C-alpha beads as a LAMMPS data file, in Angstrom:
LAMMPS data file: protein, C-alpha beads

241 atoms
240 bonds

1 atom types
1 bond types

-500.0 500.0 xlo xhi
-500.0 500.0 ylo yhi
-500.0 500.0 zlo zhi

Masses

1 110.0

Atoms # bond

1 1 1 0.070 0.065 -0.110
2 1 1 1.107 3.418 -0.471
3 1 1 2.437 5.154 2.187
4 1 1 0.189 8.057 2.023
5 1 1 -2.472 6.300 1.650
6 1 1 -1.749 3.708 4.789
7 1 1 -1.130 6.971 6.566
8 1 1 -4.717 8.473 5.993
9 1 1 -6.431 4.696 6.387
10 1 1 -5.169 5.204 10.125
11 1 1 -6.441 8.475 10.765
12 1 1 -3.189 10.401 10.336
13 1 1 -5.448 13.085 7.932
14 1 1 -5.980 13.625 4.197
15 1 1 -3.989 12.173 1.810
16 1 1 -2.708 15.690 0.847
17 1 1 -1.688 15.725 4.631
18 1 1 -0.224 12.523 4.719
19 1 1 2.172 13.114 1.866
20 1 1 3.643 16.480 3.662
21 1 1 3.911 14.284 6.603
22 1 1 6.337 12.217 4.701
23 1 1 8.038 15.201 2.768
24 1 1 8.878 16.803 6.146
25 1 1 10.326 13.729 7.654
26 1 1 7.676 12.822 10.150
27 1 1 7.394 9.393 9.193
28 1 1 10.027 7.150 8.127
29 1 1 11.844 3.606 7.766
30 1 1 12.384 1.584 10.658
31 1 1 15.479 0.621 8.676
32 1 1 16.975 4.073 7.848
33 1 1 16.214 3.679 3.975
34 1 1 14.865 6.669 2.409
35 1 1 11.086 7.010 2.022
36 1 1 9.101 9.428 -0.774
37 1 1 5.526 10.315 -1.424
38 1 1 4.634 6.849 -3.068
39 1 1 6.249 4.151 -2.030
40 1 1 4.809 0.800 -1.143
41 1 1 5.314 0.121 2.385
42 1 1 3.745 -2.120 5.301
43 1 1 2.788 -1.003 8.713
44 1 1 5.814 -2.553 9.948
45 1 1 8.342 -0.754 7.752
46 1 1 7.641 2.576 9.014
47 1 1 7.856 4.570 12.455
48 1 1 7.163 8.041 13.498
49 1 1 9.373 10.674 13.953
50 1 1 11.460 10.479 17.472
51 1 1 10.945 6.110 16.893
52 1 1 7.093 6.520 18.231
53 1 1 5.535 3.433 16.547
54 1 1 2.608 4.114 14.087
55 1 1 -0.871 3.507 15.260
56 1 1 -1.833 0.109 14.903
57 1 1 -3.725 -1.356 11.635
58 1 1 -7.051 -2.514 11.936
59 1 1 -9.097 -4.854 13.379
60 1 1 -8.713 -2.373 16.519
61 1 1 -10.287 -2.365 19.812
62 1 1 -10.113 -0.117 22.318
63 1 1 -11.729 0.757 25.836
64 1 1 -12.401 4.484 26.851
65 1 1 -13.404 5.184 30.279
66 1 1 -16.270 7.645 29.502
67 1 1 -17.009 10.656 31.917
68 1 1 -20.563 12.254 31.684
69 1 1 -21.110 14.670 29.631
70 1 1 -19.507 13.275 26.479
71 1 1 -22.055 12.618 23.610
72 1 1 -21.573 9.353 21.545
73 1 1 -22.197 10.187 18.334
74 1 1 -19.677 10.596 15.174
75 1 1 -17.156 12.881 15.297
76 1 1 -18.266 15.052 12.917
77 1 1 -21.819 15.495 14.199
78 1 1 -22.755 19.231 13.549
79 1 1 -25.883 18.604 15.015
80 1 1 -24.251 18.258 18.633
81 1 1 -22.629 21.431 20.586
82 1 1 -21.627 19.123 23.587
83 1 1 -17.657 17.195 23.450
84 1 1 -18.004 14.005 21.741
85 1 1 -16.530 10.740 22.694
86 1 1 -13.672 11.185 20.134
87 1 1 -12.418 14.491 21.360
88 1 1 -10.941 11.665 24.145
89 1 1 -8.627 10.087 21.731
90 1 1 -5.413 11.350 20.502
91 1 1 -5.738 14.536 18.346
92 1 1 -9.213 13.248 17.338
93 1 1 -7.086 10.759 14.739
94 1 1 -9.136 7.862 15.105
95 1 1 -12.231 9.451 14.374
96 1 1 -11.009 9.498 10.518
97 1 1 -9.574 5.688 10.504
98 1 1 -10.763 3.641 7.888
99 1 1 -12.580 1.449 8.396
100 1 1 -14.425 3.694 10.457
101 1 1 -13.662 3.186 14.143
102 1 1 -17.185 3.238 16.052
103 1 1 -18.645 2.699 19.203
104 1 1 -19.822 -0.566 20.103
105 1 1 -23.297 0.280 21.589
106 1 1 -24.098 3.586 23.552
107 1 1 -23.838 5.258 26.576
108 1 1 -25.707 8.450 26.867
109 1 1 -24.556 11.915 27.873
110 1 1 -24.853 10.926 31.579
111 1 1 -24.044 7.839 31.765
112 1 1 -19.848 7.124 32.613
113 1 1 -17.615 4.163 32.617
114 1 1 -16.586 1.417 29.928
115 1 1 -17.255 2.222 26.306
116 1 1 -15.486 -0.100 23.610
117 1 1 -14.992 1.081 19.794
118 1 1 -13.710 -1.179 16.889
119 1 1 -13.330 -0.641 13.492
120 1 1 -14.408 -4.322 12.853
121 1 1 -18.264 -4.105 11.900
122 1 1 -18.613 -7.911 12.583
123 1 1 -17.119 -8.074 15.681
124 1 1 -19.319 -4.491 16.589
125 1 1 -22.531 -7.192 15.835
126 1 1 -21.384 -9.861 17.930
127 1 1 -20.661 -7.800 21.053
128 1 1 -23.878 -5.735 20.443
129 1 1 -26.358 -8.581 20.052
130 1 1 -28.843 -9.372 22.333
131 1 1 -28.606 -13.188 21.036
132 1 1 -24.958 -13.744 22.019
133 1 1 -25.803 -13.359 25.856
134 1 1 -22.914 -10.812 26.694
135 1 1 -23.889 -8.898 30.157
136 1 1 -23.390 -5.238 30.406
137 1 1 -22.906 -4.208 34.116
138 1 1 -23.966 -0.719 35.543
139 1 1 -23.343 0.411 38.947
140 1 1 -26.704 2.540 39.863
141 1 1 -27.241 5.912 42.337
142 1 1 -31.169 6.099 42.967
143 1 1 -32.667 8.906 44.134
144 1 1 -34.858 7.257 46.695
145 1 1 -33.875 4.346 49.022
146 1 1 -33.946 0.722 47.705
147 1 1 -35.012 -1.368 51.036
148 1 1 -34.172 -4.984 50.881
149 1 1 -37.909 -5.524 50.118
150 1 1 -38.117 -3.312 47.269
151 1 1 -35.037 -4.628 46.086
152 1 1 -35.760 -8.100 45.625
153 1 1 -39.714 -7.207 44.223
154 1 1 -37.651 -5.344 41.640
155 1 1 -35.268 -8.164 40.835
156 1 1 -37.669 -10.428 40.578
157 1 1 -39.179 -7.822 37.882
158 1 1 -36.316 -7.470 36.072
159 1 1 -35.675 -11.003 35.629
160 1 1 -39.440 -12.047 34.710
161 1 1 -38.144 -11.712 30.936
162 1 1 -42.217 -10.057 30.932
163 1 1 -41.022 -6.393 31.743
164 1 1 -42.193 -4.419 29.120
165 1 1 -41.210 -0.424 29.611
166 1 1 -43.278 2.533 28.688
167 1 1 -43.398 2.973 24.905
168 1 1 -42.032 -0.227 24.153
169 1 1 -43.640 -3.291 22.406
170 1 1 -42.575 -6.203 23.342
171 1 1 -40.499 -7.148 27.143
172 1 1 -37.125 -6.789 28.073
173 1 1 -34.847 -10.038 28.315
174 1 1 -34.374 -11.436 31.919
175 1 1 -31.932 -8.627 33.301
176 1 1 -30.077 -9.183 36.918
177 1 1 -30.350 -6.568 39.985
178 1 1 -28.019 -6.453 43.078
179 1 1 -28.597 -4.306 46.017
180 1 1 -25.387 -2.884 46.634
181 1 1 -26.103 -0.031 49.550
182 1 1 -29.406 2.106 50.153
183 1 1 -29.376 3.960 47.512
184 1 1 -27.459 1.956 45.306
185 1 1 -27.636 -1.205 43.112
186 1 1 -25.941 -3.029 40.179
187 1 1 -27.706 -4.311 36.980
188 1 1 -26.736 -6.766 34.323
189 1 1 -28.681 -6.288 31.047
190 1 1 -27.861 -8.073 27.954
191 1 1 -29.522 -5.578 25.283
192 1 1 -29.368 -1.821 25.105
193 1 1 -32.506 -0.468 24.642
194 1 1 -32.821 3.108 24.543
195 1 1 -31.987 4.843 28.543
196 1 1 -32.888 0.714 29.483
197 1 1 -31.870 1.291 32.884
198 1 1 -33.074 4.468 33.462
199 1 1 -36.539 2.959 32.084
200 1 1 -36.459 0.109 34.271
201 1 1 -35.943 2.097 37.483
202 1 1 -38.661 4.329 36.770
203 1 1 -41.144 1.140 36.130
204 1 1 -40.813 0.194 39.463
205 1 1 -40.872 3.647 40.940
206 1 1 -37.242 4.812 41.547
207 1 1 -35.194 7.432 39.632
208 1 1 -31.325 6.508 38.275
209 1 1 -29.564 9.904 39.251
210 1 1 -26.056 8.572 38.308
211 1 1 -25.095 5.389 36.241
212 1 1 -21.986 3.804 35.683
213 1 1 -21.190 1.207 33.388
214 1 1 -18.379 -1.384 34.576
215 1 1 -18.074 -4.387 32.857
216 1 1 -19.023 -5.549 29.016
217 1 1 -18.774 -9.620 29.415
218 1 1 -15.714 -10.601 31.274
219 1 1 -14.013 -7.248 30.746
220 1 1 -14.120 -4.963 33.577
221 1 1 -13.201 -1.474 33.710
222 1 1 -10.726 -1.694 36.290
223 1 1 -8.423 0.777 37.090
224 1 1 -8.809 2.734 33.971
225 1 1 -8.786 6.246 34.649
226 1 1 -11.759 8.902 34.009
227 1 1 -11.542 10.531 30.594
228 1 1 -8.142 7.741 29.260
229 1 1 -8.081 5.048 26.760
230 1 1 -6.154 1.711 26.194
231 1 1 -5.769 -0.642 23.047
232 1 1 -7.337 -4.557 23.956
233 1 1 -5.616 -6.960 23.560
234 1 1 -6.332 -10.381 22.567
235 1 1 -7.024 -11.686 26.152
236 1 1 -9.170 -8.859 26.801
237 1 1 -11.064 -9.942 23.504
238 1 1 -11.653 -13.043 24.549
239 1 1 -12.402 -11.773 28.260
240 1 1 -15.249 -10.147 26.527
241 1 1 -16.786 -13.462 25.326

Bonds

1 1 1 2
2 1 2 3
3 1 3 4
4 1 4 5
5 1 5 6
6 1 6 7
7 1 7 8
8 1 8 9
9 1 9 10
10 1 10 11
11 1 11 12
12 1 12 13
13 1 13 14
14 1 14 15
15 1 15 16
16 1 16 17
17 1 17 18
18 1 18 19
19 1 19 20
20 1 20 21
21 1 21 22
22 1 22 23
23 1 23 24
24 1 24 25
25 1 25 26
26 1 26 27
27 1 27 28
28 1 28 29
29 1 29 30
30 1 30 31
31 1 31 32
32 1 32 33
33 1 33 34
34 1 34 35
35 1 35 36
36 1 36 37
37 1 37 38
38 1 38 39
39 1 39 40
40 1 40 41
41 1 41 42
42 1 42 43
43 1 43 44
44 1 44 45
45 1 45 46
46 1 46 47
47 1 47 48
48 1 48 49
49 1 49 50
50 1 50 51
51 1 51 52
52 1 52 53
53 1 53 54
54 1 54 55
55 1 55 56
56 1 56 57
57 1 57 58
58 1 58 59
59 1 59 60
60 1 60 61
61 1 61 62
62 1 62 63
63 1 63 64
64 1 64 65
65 1 65 66
66 1 66 67
67 1 67 68
68 1 68 69
69 1 69 70
70 1 70 71
71 1 71 72
72 1 72 73
73 1 73 74
74 1 74 75
75 1 75 76
76 1 76 77
77 1 77 78
78 1 78 79
79 1 79 80
80 1 80 81
81 1 81 82
82 1 82 83
83 1 83 84
84 1 84 85
85 1 85 86
86 1 86 87
87 1 87 88
88 1 88 89
89 1 89 90
90 1 90 91
91 1 91 92
92 1 92 93
93 1 93 94
94 1 94 95
95 1 95 96
96 1 96 97
97 1 97 98
98 1 98 99
99 1 99 100
100 1 100 101
101 1 101 102
102 1 102 103
103 1 103 104
104 1 104 105
105 1 105 106
106 1 106 107
107 1 107 108
108 1 108 109
109 1 109 110
110 1 110 111
111 1 111 112
112 1 112 113
113 1 113 114
114 1 114 115
115 1 115 116
116 1 116 117
117 1 117 118
118 1 118 119
119 1 119 120
120 1 120 121
121 1 121 122
122 1 122 123
123 1 123 124
124 1 124 125
125 1 125 126
126 1 126 127
127 1 127 128
128 1 128 129
129 1 129 130
130 1 130 131
131 1 131 132
132 1 132 133
133 1 133 134
134 1 134 135
135 1 135 136
136 1 136 137
137 1 137 138
138 1 138 139
139 1 139 140
140 1 140 141
141 1 141 142
142 1 142 143
143 1 143 144
144 1 144 145
145 1 145 146
146 1 146 147
147 1 147 148
148 1 148 149
149 1 149 150
150 1 150 151
151 1 151 152
152 1 152 153
153 1 153 154
154 1 154 155
155 1 155 156
156 1 156 157
157 1 157 158
158 1 158 159
159 1 159 160
160 1 160 161
161 1 161 162
162 1 162 163
163 1 163 164
164 1 164 165
165 1 165 166
166 1 166 167
167 1 167 168
168 1 168 169
169 1 169 170
170 1 170 171
171 1 171 172
172 1 172 173
173 1 173 174
174 1 174 175
175 1 175 176
176 1 176 177
177 1 177 178
178 1 178 179
179 1 179 180
180 1 180 181
181 1 181 182
182 1 182 183
183 1 183 184
184 1 184 185
185 1 185 186
186 1 186 187
187 1 187 188
188 1 188 189
189 1 189 190
190 1 190 191
191 1 191 192
192 1 192 193
193 1 193 194
194 1 194 195
195 1 195 196
196 1 196 197
197 1 197 198
198 1 198 199
199 1 199 200
200 1 200 201
201 1 201 202
202 1 202 203
203 1 203 204
204 1 204 205
205 1 205 206
206 1 206 207
207 1 207 208
208 1 208 209
209 1 209 210
210 1 210 211
211 1 211 212
212 1 212 213
213 1 213 214
214 1 214 215
215 1 215 216
216 1 216 217
217 1 217 218
218 1 218 219
219 1 219 220
220 1 220 221
221 1 221 222
222 1 222 223
223 1 223 224
224 1 224 225
225 1 225 226
226 1 226 227
227 1 227 228
228 1 228 229
229 1 229 230
230 1 230 231
231 1 231 232
232 1 232 233
233 1 233 234
234 1 234 235
235 1 235 236
236 1 236 237
237 1 237 238
238 1 238 239
239 1 239 240
240 1 240 241
């Protein structure tokens, strides 16, 4: 692949911008050989100025610890004035990768926690599909106290497979609820309907005032700092399933 196309696909800029990177020596051959615009290269042949590795080629999977206040949408969505999750990535570069780096599912503006992104459409579908039964676990902070008795009743309702939320036409898949405090609970769901966890608690007479996703499948948010991101390894991906 020509060097300028490879760089453009990795999100370093438009084709002409990437040509300038090559001309100015901001990217070079690892073996010290001369690099010219139009040269056919492999990803493993190149490095950035100063010896920094290029971003890895696809398929790519990474995790962000999304803060509240950030919107999950396309990086160039002109209808959104709020910051978007792509602003958390370096130079918004990952938002320009080809194939496009897409969010796996959505977290609303007021929900924080683990968000995955990938440029692999098949993988995105596998993780999102309710048929895969991949549990997404959330920690919810509630407006009103949740007594043990109320938590038990809510847990039965969530697990029944018969709960139909207002505005929906089909019942939710069974979900899990664990009371973790007077006003806190942990909820696990394996589908991702609009504001699902918030609407589930509304259905049992409570209100979510704080929501954080802590795991997807067996992959936990862990100690990843808020607003930071990291590449995921094959072992991480295996944990998801």
